[in-house]
C-alpha positions as semicolon CSV with decimal commas, in nm:
position;residue;x (nm);y (nm);z (nm)
1;X;8,182;14,877;11,815
2;X;8,269;14,571;11,664
3;X;8,039;14,371;11,390
4;X;8,086;14,032;11,356
5;X;7,945;13,931;11,018
6;X;7,807;13,533;10,980
7;X;8,089;13,360;10,724
8;X;7,911;13,142;10,455
9;X;8,144;12,865;10,570
10;X;8,020;12,889;10,946
11;X;8,020;12,545;11,074
12;X;7,739;12,544;11,320
13;X;7,531;12,728;11,090
14;X;7,585;12,460;10,796
15;X;7,564;12,178;11,049
16;X;7,227;12,292;11,147
17;X;7,098;12,350;10,822
18;X;7,239;12,007;10,707
19;X;7,096;11,818;11,005
20;X;6,723;12,003;10,911
21;X;6,765;11,906;10,553
22;X;6,831;11,526;10,645
23;X;6,551;11,533;10,914
24;X;6,316;11,664;10,570
25;X;6,451;11,414;10,357
26;X;6,368;11,093;10,626
27;X;6,018;11,248;10,721
28;X;5,918;11,377;10,377
29;X;6,022;11,016;10,220
30;X;5,855;10,807;10,511
31;X;5,525;11,026;10,470
32;X;5,545;11,018;10,078
33;X;5,615;10,659;10,078
34;X;5,333;10,543;10,300
35;X;5,083;10,812;10,128
36;X;5,186;10,734;9,823
37;X;5,123;10,319;9,864
38;X;4,769;10,412;10,063
39;X;4,459;10,547;9,886
40;X;4,371;10,811;10,136
41;X;4,418;11,112;9,867
42;X;4,239;10,907;9,580
43;X;3,928;11,104;9,650
44;X;4,126;11,425;9,554
45;X;4,251;11,225;9,280
46;X;3,922;11,187;9,151
47;X;3,805;11,527;9,171
48;X;4,127;11,613;8,923
49;X;4,126;11,325;8,689
50;X;3,807;11,155;8,694
51;X;3,586;11,439;8,463
52;X;3,284;11,307;8,243
53;X;3,356;11,273;7,872
54;X;3,124;11,200;7,589
55;X;3,068;10,820;7,579
56;X;3,139;10,592;7,284
57;X;2,814;10,552;7,080
58;X;2,902;10,206;7,021
59;X;2,825;10,061;7,354
60;X;2,474;10,041;7,424
61;X;2,283;9,906;7,801
62;X;1,994;9,687;7,714
63;X;1,839;9,756;8,074
64;X;1,615;9,519;8,303
65;X;1,455;9,805;8,410
66;X;1,132;9,884;8,633
67;X;0,916;9,872;8,272
68;X;1,075;9,501;8,213
69;X;1,012;9,391;8,581
70;X;0,645;9,503;8,547
71;X;0,621;9,352;8,243
72;X;0,787;8,991;8,298
73;X;0,779;9,029;8,678
74;X;1,126;8,917;8,897
75;X;1,417;8,769;8,725
76;X;1,464;8,523;8,965
77;X;1,110;8,374;8,828
78;X;1,175;8,413;8,471
79;X;1,143;8,152;8,235
80;X;1,518;8,160;8,000
81;X;1,290;8,176;7,703
82;X;1,281;8,546;7,792
83;X;1,639;8,610;7,781
84;X;1,648;8,362;7,497
85;X;1,417;8,581;7,286
86;X;1,656;8,864;7,349
87;X;1,946;8,700;7,222
88;X;1,759;8,601;6,909
89;X;1,592;8,919;6,855
90;X;1,954;9,089;6,867
91;X;2,088;8,832;6,598
92;X;1,805;8,800;6,391
93;X;2,012;8,929;6,098
94;X;2,289;8,700;6,044
95;X;2,604;8,887;5,997
96;X;2,419;9,240;6,133
97;X;2,419;9,157;6,529
98;X;2,589;9,344;6,759
99;X;2,960;9,252;6,788
100;X;2,963;9,133;7,144
101;X;2,647;9,090;7,418
102;X;2,750;9,061;7,755
103;X;2,514;8,983;7,987
104;X;2,568;9,149;8,399
105;X;2,315;8,871;8,532
106;X;2,442;8,517;8,667
107;X;2,176;8,261;8,527
108;X;2,352;7,972;8,737
109;X;2,002;7,793;8,880
110;X;1,777;7,577;8,645
111;X;1,429;7,688;8,580
112;X;1,185;7,495;8,323
113;X;1,404;7,253;8,072
114;X;1,263;7,383;7,767
115;X;1,370;7,767;7,830
116;X;1,690;7,646;7,965
117;X;1,784;7,450;7,647
118;X;1,668;7,748;7,414
119;X;1,855;7,989;7,579
120;X;2,141;7,779;7,581
121;X;2,099;7,715;7,198
122;X;2,045;8,086;7,105
123;X;2,360;8,165;7,288
124;X;2,576;7,898;7,083
125;X;2,436;7,981;6,772
126;X;2,452;8,380;6,809
127;X;2,858;8,285;6,919
128;X;2,892;8,635;7,087
129;X;2,780;8,601;7,405
130;X;2,983;8,664;7,710
131;X;2,800;8,538;8,022
132;X;2,876;8,621;8,392
133;X;2,993;8,426;8,674
134;X;3,113;8,533;9,005
135;X;3,397;8,446;9,204
136;X;3,364;8,360;9,629
137;X;3,734;8,466;9,784
138;X;3,900;8,356;10,091
139;X;4,201;8,473;10,281
140;X;4,411;8,162;10,211
141;X;4,787;8,097;10,357
142;X;5,050;8,070;10,033
143;X;5,406;8,066;9,992
144;X;5,586;8,349;9,754
145;X;5,889;8,232;9,540
146;X;6,088;8,316;9,826
147;X;5,928;8,044;10,023
148;X;5,771;8,281;10,276
149;X;5,409;8,253;10,394
150;X;5,173;8,546;10,279
151;X;4,846;8,534;10,282
152;X;4,634;8,578;9,945
153;X;4,298;8,771;10,016
154;X;4,173;8,642;9,653
155;X;4,203;8,244;9,693
156;X;3,912;8,133;9,487
157;X;3,717;7,908;9,710
158;X;3,416;7,854;9,468
159;X;3,297;7,979;9,131
160;X;2,897;8,097;9,068
161;X;2,849;8,010;8,671
162;X;2,617;7,952;8,468
163;X;2,376;7,621;8,449
164;X;2,578;7,339;8,256
165;X;2,413;7,364;7,918
166;X;2,448;7,745;7,897
167;X;2,826;7,759;8,021
168;X;2,877;7,546;7,734
169;X;2,763;7,774;7,500
170;X;2,923;8,091;7,580
171;X;3,262;8,269;7,681
172;X;3,221;8,345;8,060
173;X;3,369;8,679;8,235
174;X;3,369;8,724;8,607
175;X;3,158;9,000;8,726
176;X;3,301;9,096;9,060
177;X;3,279;9,460;9,146
178;X;3,622;9,619;9,349
179;X;3,516;9,853;9,566
180;X;3,777;10,089;9,732
181;X;3,825;10,111;10,152
182;X;3,678;10,469;10,115
183;X;3,350;10,310;9,940
184;X;3,406;10,417;9,609
185;X;3,478;10,205;9,225
186;X;3,773;10,283;9,085
187;X;3,971;9,960;9,014
188;X;3,900;9,663;8,809
189;X;4,054;9,327;8,737
190;X;4,149;9,158;8,395
191;X;4,161;8,827;8,499
192;X;4,241;8,520;8,748
193;X;4,393;8,199;8,783
194;X;4,170;7,911;8,828
195;X;4,201;7,574;8,835
196;X;4,528;7,592;8,588
197;X;4,290;7,846;8,328
198;X;4,298;8,170;8,295
199;X;3,952;8,375;8,345
200;X;3,888;8,710;8,230
201;X;3,657;8,951;8,404
202;X;3,330;9,007;8,219
203;X;3,437;9,361;8,103
204;X;3,833;9,215;7,970
205;X;3,646;8,940;7,827
206;X;3,402;9,140;7,638
207;X;3,673;9,393;7,522
208;X;3,888;9,110;7,378
209;X;3,583;8,968;7,186
210;X;3,490;9,289;7,050
211;X;3,832;9,360;6,909
212;X;3,846;8,967;6,789
213;X;3,517;9,040;6,576
214;X;3,712;9,325;6,459
215;X;3,989;9,153;6,339
216;X;4,258;9,301;6,594
217;X;4,425;9,160;6,880
218;X;4,328;9,276;7,227
219;X;4,606;9,451;7,390
220;X;4,574;9,422;7,798
221;X;4,637;9,706;8,023
222;X;4,908;9,681;8,288
223;X;4,802;9,556;8,607
224;X;4,921;9,532;8,984
225;X;4,845;9,339;9,261
226;X;4,764;8,963;9,312
227;X;4,439;9,007;9,147
228;X;4,591;9,203;8,810
229;X;4,418;9,498;8,884
230;X;4,423;9,819;8,732
231;X;4,267;10,179;8,787
232;X;4,014;10,327;8,505
233;X;3,905;10,635;8,424
234;X;3,498;10,650;8,344
235;X;3,390;10,809;8,028
236;X;2,987;10,868;8,175
237;X;2,838;10,932;8,461
238;X;2,511;10,757;8,568
239;X;2,268;10,748;8,265
240;X;2,554;10,865;8,012
241;X;2,541;10,562;7,786
242;X;2,260;10,456;7,594
243;X;2,025;10,276;7,772
244;X;1,728;10,105;7,603
245;X;1,464;9,937;7,804
246;X;1,514;9,527;7,757
247;X;1,100;9,548;7,711
248;X;1,110;9,730;7,443
249;X;1,400;9,549;7,257
250;X;1,144;9,225;7,339
251;X;0,833;9,409;7,217
252;X;0,985;9,570;6,879
253;X;0,963;9,919;7,021
254;X;1,318;9,954;6,983
255;X;1,456;9,808;6,616
256;X;1,747;9,560;6,706
257;X;1,914;9,715;6,403
258;X;2,046;10,001;6,579
259;X;2,308;9,750;6,786
260;X;2,483;9,608;6,481
261;X;2,853;9,573;6,532
262;X;2,836;9,738;6,873
263;X;2,909;9,633;7,201
264;X;2,567;9,516;7,437
265;X;2,566;9,513;7,788
266;X;2,281;9,332;7,955
267;X;2,238;9,423;8,340
268;X;2,001;9,518;8,629
269;X;1,896;9,890;8,629
270;X;1,622;9,884;8,872
271;X;1,719;9,989;9,240
272;X;1,521;9,692;9,349
273;X;1,773;9,469;9,210
274;X;2,032;9,581;9,448
275;X;2,315;9,625;9,185
276;X;2,457;9,939;9,246
277;X;2,764;10,122;9,342
278;X;2,917;10,480;9,380
279;X;3,149;10,548;9,089
280;X;3,508;10,745;9,164
281;X;3,315;10,966;8,888
282;X;3,062;11,116;9,095
283;X;3,111;11,085;9,427
284;X;2,762;11,229;9,489
285;X;2,530;10,959;9,305
286;X;2,512;10,570;9,251
287;X;2,574;10,379;8,948
288;X;2,417;10,053;8,859
289;X;2,701;9,765;8,794
290;X;2,606;9,702;8,415
291;X;2,728;10,063;8,350
292;X;3,021;10,034;8,551
293;X;3,120;9,734;8,355
294;X;3,041;9,964;8,027
295;X;3,262;10,205;8,156
296;X;3,542;9,964;8,228
297;X;3,516;9,802;7,865
298;X;3,545;10,169;7,714
299;X;3,828;10,247;7,950
300;X;3,999;9,959;7,798
301;X;3,944;10,009;7,420
302;X;4,051;10,384;7,477
303;X;4,363;10,295;7,691
304;X;4,214;10,498;7,950
305;X;4,386;10,310;8,243
306;X;4,625;10,346;8,485
307;X;4,859;10,203;8,789
308;X;5,013;10,337;9,082
309;X;5,352;10,466;9,018
310;X;5,642;10,303;9,255
311;X;5,589;10,452;9,611
312;X;5,955;10,385;9,639
313;X;6,093;10,583;9,324
314;X;5,804;10,833;9,410
315;X;5,892;10,909;9,765
316;X;6,240;10,913;9,659
317;X;6,230;11,144;9,441
318;X;5,944;11,359;9,613
319;X;6,138;11,368;9,899
320;X;6,482;11,524;9,735
321;X;6,240;11,771;9,565
322;X;6,139;11,891;9,896
323;X;6,498;11,879;10,033
324;X;6,576;12,095;9,790
325;X;6,269;12,316;9,804
326;X;6,325;12,358;10,165
327;X;6,723;12,473;10,106
328;X;6,612;12,706;9,851
329;X;6,330;12,849;10,088
330;X;6,646;12,974;10,309
331;X;6,795;13,145;10,033
332;X;6,513;13,386;9,950
333;X;6,249;13,630;10,167
334;X;5,876;13,565;10,204
335;X;5,755;13,750;9,886
336;X;5,973;13,499;9,645
337;X;5,882;13,209;9,886
338;X;5,505;13,270;9,833
339;X;5,595;13,272;9,479
340;X;5,772;12,946;9,491
341;X;5,460;12,817;9,683
342;X;5,223;12,914;9,419
343;X;5,476;12,776;9,149
344;X;5,507;12,429;9,333
345;X;5,138;12,396;9,399
346;X;5,041;12,452;9,029
347;X;5,315;12,217;8,869
348;X;5,227;11,946;9,175
349;X;4,891;11,960;9,020
350;X;4,969;11,941;8,645
351;X;5,231;11,714;8,674
352;X;4,999;11,479;8,849
353;X;4,777;11,528;8,595
354;X;5,032;11,445;8,309
355;X;5,145;11,141;8,498
356;X;4,773;11,058;8,536
357;X;4,698;11,073;8,117
358;X;5,037;10,885;8,121
359;X;4,899;10,590;8,310
360;X;5,070;10,665;8,603
361;X;4,895;10,712;8,952
362;X;5,071;10,983;9,144
363;X;4,903;11,108;9,501
364;X;4,746;11,452;9,453
365;X;4,775;11,580;9,806
366;X;5,082;11,466;9,951
367;X;5,335;11,729;9,755
368;X;5,104;12,032;9,843
369;X;5,081;11,954;10,184
370;X;5,456;11,913;10,226
371;X;5,534;12,254;10,021
372;X;5,297;12,379;10,226
373;X;5,443;12,276;10,561
374;X;5,776;12,370;10,449
375;X;5,649;12,722;10,367
376;X;5,492;12,771;10,680
377;X;5,791;12,619;10,838
378;X;5,997;12,887;10,668
379;X;5,730;13,155;10,752
380;X;5,733;13,041;11,105
381;X;6,150;13,013;11,119
382;X;6,145;13,383;10,968
383;X;5,919;13,527;11,211
384;X;6,121;13,357;11,516
385;X;6,453;13,468;11,375
386;X;6,334;13,818;11,300
387;X;6,187;13,822;11,681
388;X;6,533;13,727;11,811
389;X;6,710;13,974;11,569
390;X;6,548;14,266;11,696
391;X;6,594;14,142;12,059
392;X;6,956;14,117;11,956
393;X;6,980;14,432;11,816
394;X;6,774;14,610;12,117
395;X;7,032;14,441;12,348
396;X;7,330;14,584;12,164
397;X;7,216;14,949;12,111
398;X;7,082;14,956;12,441
399;X;7,479;14,999;12,484
400;X;7,467;15,291;12,291
401;X;7,196;15,449;12,286
402;X;6,951;15,510;12,599
403;X;6,769;15,222;12,689
404;X;6,428;15,434;12,727
405;X;6,445;15,528;12,362
406;X;6,523;15,171;12,228
407;X;6,258;15,016;12,420
408;X;5,993;15,291;12,330
409;X;6,118;15,231;11,960
410;X;6,063;14,833;12,001
411;X;5,703;14,890;12,140
412;X;5,551;15,126;11,945
413;X;5,423;15,041;11,631
414;X;5,342;15,380;11,582
415;X;5,710;15,522;11,646
416;X;5,878;15,752;11,312
417;X;6,200;15,840;11,369
418;X;6,178;16,173;11,233
419;X;6,406;16,544;11,243
420;X;6,279;16,817;11,488
421;X;6,237;16,836;11,837
422;X;6,035;16,959;12,125
423;X;6,075;17,232;12,416
424;X;6,075;17,033;12,732
425;X;6,233;17,083;13,102
426;X;6,485;16,859;13,166
427;X;6,788;16,797;13,433
428;X;7,131;16,791;13,257
429;X;7,425;16,627;13,412
430;X;7,772;16,626;13,274
431;X;8,041;16,371;13,424
432;X;8,436;16,429;13,309
433;X;8,715;16,209;13,432
434;X;8,988;16,428;13,594
435;X;9,304;16,352;13,556
436;X;9,315;16,114;13,263
437;X;9,537;16,299;13,001
438;X;9,832;16,253;13,261
439;X;9,724;15,899;13,336
440;X;9,721;15,822;12,949
441;X;10,115;15,923;12,891
442;X;10,201;15,704;13,157
443;X;10,020;15,381;13,089
444;X;10,014;15,105;12,797
445;X;9,728;15,210;12,567
446;X;9,515;14,887;12,632
447;X;9,568;14,970;13,054
448;X;9,426;15,316;12,985
449;X;9,145;15,188;12,776
450;X;9,060;14,945;13,090
451;X;9,058;15,213;13,304
452;X;8,821;15,437;13,069
453;X;8,589;15,142;13,041
454;X;8,522;15,052;13,384
455;X;8,475;15,443;13,502
456;X;8,253;15,480;13,198
457;X;8,072;15,140;13,232
458;X;7,998;15,272;13,621
459;X;7,902;15,626;13,490
460;X;7,624;15,418;13,281
461;X;7,492;15,229;13,538
462;X;7,429;15,491;13,800
463;X;7,298;15,699;13,501
464;X;7,025;15,422;13,408
465;X;6,968;15,310;13,759
466;X;6,799;15,654;13,803
467;X;6,626;15,667;13,483
468;X;6,838;15,943;13,305
469;X;6,901;15,904;12,941
470;X;7,302;15,839;12,871
471;X;7,310;16,095;12,590
472;X;7,670;16,035;12,499
473;X;8,009;15,971;12,551
474;X;8,251;16,219;12,422
475;X;8,617;16,112;12,515
476;X;8,646;16,061;12,857
477;X;8,299;16,256;12,936
478;X;7,953;16,154;12,953
479;X;7,644;16,357;12,922
480;X;7,292;16,265;13,060
481;X;6,962;16,405;13,082
482;X;6,647;16,360;13,278
483;X;6,330;16,378;13,174
484;X;6,341;16,303;12,838
485;X;6,260;16,191;12,557
486;X;5,990;16,063;12,857
487;X;5,851;16,231;13,136
488;X;6,026;16,115;13,450
489;X;5,902;16,164;13,803
490;X;6,113;16,389;14,060
491;X;6,374;16,380;13,756
492;X;6,575;16,684;13,918
493;X;6,652;16,487;14,262
494;X;6,701;16,209;14,045
495;X;7,014;16,362;13,840
496;X;7,148;16,487;14,183
497;X;7,138;16,133;14,307
498;X;7,290;16,011;13,992
499;X;7,604;16,245;14,061
500;X;7,618;16,145;14,461
501;X;7,635;15,761;14,324
502;X;7,867;15,815;14,051
503;X;8,150;16,026;14,307
504;X;8,090;15,739;14,585
505;X;8,171;15,460;14,323
506;X;8,440;15,680;14,141
507;X;8,630;15,672;14,503
508;X;8,652;15,296;14,545
509;X;8,775;15,269;14,141
510;X;9,010;15,508;14,217
511;X;9,167;15,296;14,527
512;X;9,200;15,006;14,316
513;X;9,338;15,168;13,993
514;X;9,599;15,337;14,244
515;X;9,718;14,989;14,383
516;X;9,696;14,843;14,038
517;X;9,879;15,093;13,844
518;X;9,970;15,347;14,057
519;X;9,756;15,646;13,925
520;X;9,434;15,764;14,029
521;X;9,158;15,951;13,877
522;X;8,834;16,124;13,987
523;X;8,500;16,283;13,888
524;X;8,442;16,620;13,798
525;X;8,017;16,662;13,790
526;X;7,792;16,965;13,711
527;X;7,389;16,968;13,714
528;X;7,173;17,205;13,570
529;X;6,789;17,215;13,510
530;X;6,560;17,425;13,250
531;X;6,410;17,435;12,895
532;X;6,580;17,280;12,579
533;X;6,528;17,118;12,315
534;X;6,535;16,791;12,270
535;X;6,457;16,565;11,994
536;X;6,614;16,390;11,645
537;X;6,914;16,626;11,535
538;X;7,080;16,569;11,195
539;X;6,993;16,454;10,853
540;X;6,750;16,199;10,709
541;X;7,047;15,934;10,706
542;X;7,211;16,003;11,002
543;X;7,059;16,169;11,300
544;X;7,113;16,183;11,725
545;X;6,880;16,191;11,979
546;X;7,024;16,499;12,191
547;X;6,903;16,770;12,394
548;X;7,062;17,118;12,295
549;X;7,039;17,479;12,450
550;X;7,166;17,743;12,694
551;X;7,083;17,469;12,982
552;X;7,335;17,237;12,818
553;X;7,565;17,448;12,751
554;X;7,579;17,563;13,129
555;X;7,551;17,239;13,290
556;X;7,869;17,178;13,048
557;X;8,045;17,466;13,179
558;X;7,966;17,387;13,538
559;X;8,162;17,020;13,492
560;X;8,449;17,200;13,306
561;X;8,469;17,446;13,617
562;X;8,441;17,139;13,879
563;X;8,786;17,050;14,058
564;X;8,895;16,661;14,077
565;X;8,622;16,481;14,308
566;X;8,391;16,778;14,309
567;X;7,976;16,792;14,228
568;X;7,881;17,176;14,093
569;X;7,479;17,197;14,083
570;X;7,343;17,559;13,989
571;X;7,083;17,753;14,204
572;X;6,802;17,643;13,974
573;X;6,890;17,312;14,123
574;X;6,960;17,376;14,448
575;X;6,658;17,540;14,472
576;X;6,441;17,226;14,342
577;X;6,576;16,987;14,591
578;X;6,769;17,196;14,898
579;X;6,539;17,029;15,168
580;X;6,647;16,676;15,064
581;X;7,040;16,765;15,005
582;X;7,339;16,939;15,200
583;X;7,508;17,170;15,009
584;X;7,789;17,398;15,033
585;X;7,732;17,766;14,826
586;X;8,034;17,834;14,627
587;X;7,904;18,170;14,551
588;X;7,855;18,334;14,193
589;X;8,170;18,197;13,934
590;X;8,208;18,317;13,551
591;X;8,124;18,058;13,296
592;X;8,274;18,096;12,949
593;X;8,023;18,165;12,697
594;X;7,788;18,407;12,917
595;X;7,764;18,730;12,995
596;X;7,696;18,672;13,361
597;X;7,804;18,456;13,631
598;X;7,609;18,176;13,783
599;X;7,570;18,093;14,134
600;X;7,663;17,744;14,242
601;X;7,670;17,489;14,532
602;X;7,908;17,258;14,605
603;X;7,690;16,904;14,651
604;X;7,788;16,710;14,985
605;X;7,524;16,451;15,038
606;X;7,157;16,355;14,977
607;X;6,872;16,208;15,179
608;X;7,006;15,865;15,291
609;X;7,375;15,964;15,205
610;X;7,628;16,142;15,412
């Protein structure tokens, strides 16, 4: 038996692995690139990274809430004297007012002239007011630096801005809110170019004005895209900031002194005003627009802004890691592979979190998805490989062990190889090649092996054809048992038929080898039946399934007594099958090792055979 061991430099295996690794690299890079370039896993990023924390105590919201609307009516019907009074109260003590006041209400329509002038004058005197304006976009074809036509979805068609006198008294910031395709707000804009001037968003302008009042220079965050976007981390959920009713400030219930040197944002805080969105920090509740502006201002102040990591670099790096994991999983067993998967998933999440804190957004879901796919592929491949390996082992050992034994072991999950046996009634057949020793002296070794293999192949096929179990080869002899290890119907007659087929086939082989090599051989066969011990004989680390006992010894002695081309069967065998065979009584013959002789018959034919 020759075993071929796969070599490390086996080219077909290495070629297959290299091809598979190349495929993993190609598809993972595509998967990571298009996944990282999109926003489909941003909701998972929200769950991991958007954690509400303690909000800045220097940011206040003066709410135009239900209480204010009940007292003063709809905002559209207000005289500008109402917001003018608010600005005046907040700045009543010179030098002790808010650092900046952001108005998240667009006062574009003119009202009564007196109120309009009062409001504009109050804002001019205060000098700390940022008023809202809004851009209306439309898609416009433009040419890039290479002369190619691109479509700009953020082309400013027109501007909704404060009425003239108010616009001249304040700094303006646009209040357009960016809602992602999944319906959540997690991005904001820093600025846009309009008519040759840079216009900042309300939150960015409030941020700039606040730092300028503190004597510091504003550092704007890194942005991306045509509209100078950035991602931001929320500090609070809905209701997380200090919210004061505008009505309470106007009637003096709330002391305006609490807003000293603070950021004050004034905006809608009532459902009827239809200025609410779904924030990334809480997917299950709405947040008013003024609260979103407050979160953006705090993100700018605290440096909690992010931009996407380069999709190209991310895809290449993550693709390379995927290939390394693919190759590494092939070097270890599934237990270690499970550990590696667990470590990889934890590492991917930690890496995503660390990158987020460093201001870069990388996909949360993509790496775990790829790692799990690679793990499952390895598991499936290992399972299929094990099935194929078992099939190969079964196929190989069927050439050395009885197929029934191999099939039983491979099918029976509860099968255990243990030492010991059982007493069974069996039929035992021994067959030996007559004239083999003389022949081997006159032929070349390779010719002897060829002849021997042909005869033993013929013997094996005949035994298996009739359901026998090939127990062993002993030189140029073979032993077969019938009715073990599993029950077999009509097993004694099967043994007799096997012997007859052996003899018939041997005559044809002998004629062919006589012509080819000038030598001929024949079988001598003996069959006996009776009780024997069958089972695993040997020790724990080396055992053999066989049969032992007087029945086996008697069959062996009958075979040794058989002449060239003769089949001898015991009287017990004859009595069991005499109505289906033809046989010539030989009489009682002495057998070596037995005190009494055994009456034997010569098999002359079976039913269907002469």
